[in-house]
N, C-alpha and C positions, 0 to 999 in steps of 0.2 A: 278173824279175816279169811274173806272166801278163797278156799284155796285156786281156784280156775278165776280170780279176779287179773291176770295178765295173762287169762290164755285169748284168743281172737275167737271173738265169738258173733252173732249179729247186734247189729250198733254199735261195736269195740270201735272206738279212735285209735287207728296202724296208722305208725310212722317208718317207713322200710326205704329199703334202694332195693329197687328193683329193676332187670334188664328183660327187653325181648328183643329174638335175634331168630335168625331164619338157623334152619338147621346146621351149614355150612356156617356155622359161625360171626353171617354177616351182621353187625347187628341195628334194629331198629333204632330200638327208645333203649335211655341206659342212665340214670340218674347215679349213677356207682361213683363219678367222680364230681358229682355236684348236689346239690342241696338236696335231702331226699323226699320223697312224696308222702305226707300226712294229708289221711283219707277218714273216711267215714265210713266202713264197712254198711254195703247198702247202699249209699248214696249214687251210684254211680260212674263213679269215677271211675275204675277198672271193668269191666267186662265181667257179668258172673262166672263164665270159664274164669274167668283165674280167679278169683273171690274164694272159689270154692276148692281150690289148693291152700286158700291163707287160714282158713277156719281149722283152729285147735295147735297152732303156733304159740310160738311163746317168744317173746324176746331174746334175739343172739340165736333163734333159728335161723337156718338156710335152707330153702328150698328150690328146686328145681324142674322143671319138668315140659314135655311134650304137650303141647295147646290145640286140636284142631284148630285152625283157624276160619273153616266155616261156623265152627261153634260159636265162638268169641265174637267172629268179627263178620258174618253173616258170606255167604256165595258171593265169589265174582261173578254180579254180572254186567252181561253185557251191555243194557240200557243206557250204562255210566260213563260210555264210552261217546267223547262225542266231536266232530269235526267245527274246530273255530274256523273263522277268517283269519289270515294273520294281520289283515290294518285294522285288527278288533282292539291287538293287543296295546296296549300302552308304548309310544316312542323311546322309552329306553326300555323296554325288556324283548331281546333279543330271544322268543323260545328253540330250544335245540330238545331232540330227545334225549330222555333223561331226568331233564331238569323238572320241578316243582316247582311251580307258580300260587298264587294265594289268589282263588278267585272273591269276588264280595259277592253275598248274592244281593237279593234288592231287601231283605229284609235286616240287610249290615250283617253278618256273621261272615265271616270267611270258610270259605274250602280249600283244602290243594287238589292241584289234580298233578297228576304226571304226565308229561309230556312224548306222547308214543313215538310220532313220528311227525315229520315236516314233507306235503307233498303241494302241489299243484296248487300253491297261495290259504293252501289252510293247516292247521294245526291238529291233529288228532289225540286229544287230550281223557284221560283215566278219572274220573273221578273218584274211583272205589275205596275204600280203604286199603292203603299199601301192604296190607295185611290179610285181609279176605281171602280167605279160599284156600292159605297155602297152612301147613303144619310152620306153630313158632316153640320156639325154649322160652320158655317163663321164666326167669330167676329170682327168687327175693330173698333178701338179710330182713328180717322182722329186728328194729331198734328201737320202738316203745309201744305198750298197746295201756290203751287207758280204756278198762271195765262202758258197755253198755252203761247208760242214764238209766236209774231205777225208774220204774213207772211212775209217769206223772212229774219229772223232771224236764228238763228239757237241757 
């Protein structure tokens, strides 16, 4: 048996709990009280910067580190902030600063936007990733690791 069979390698299938938080402790996302995340290393589920922190870990390992949000989620981009007329929102949605609203794209995908302010019949909405450009604390607890498939396996 391969001594590294339970070590996270490129292509490994990983089951883990994780959280992303701001340095002040404000959690952006966490699976610790929910179902764990299961994914394949390299499939794009996690930002590459976060995957790098997992290589070599085994089940039972805990990892906590600070990550530069510009590398993980890109820099903040002022062109991703738009002013939208309030009368363009559905009647049951009353935008308020701090609200996160899902906006349907022409291709059917939905993207979140954070309402920054309301003024003069317009809502300023930020479509940057909420963690873009911010330092984040990434915490992971590895629950299970399946080795990458052998060449030719699917």
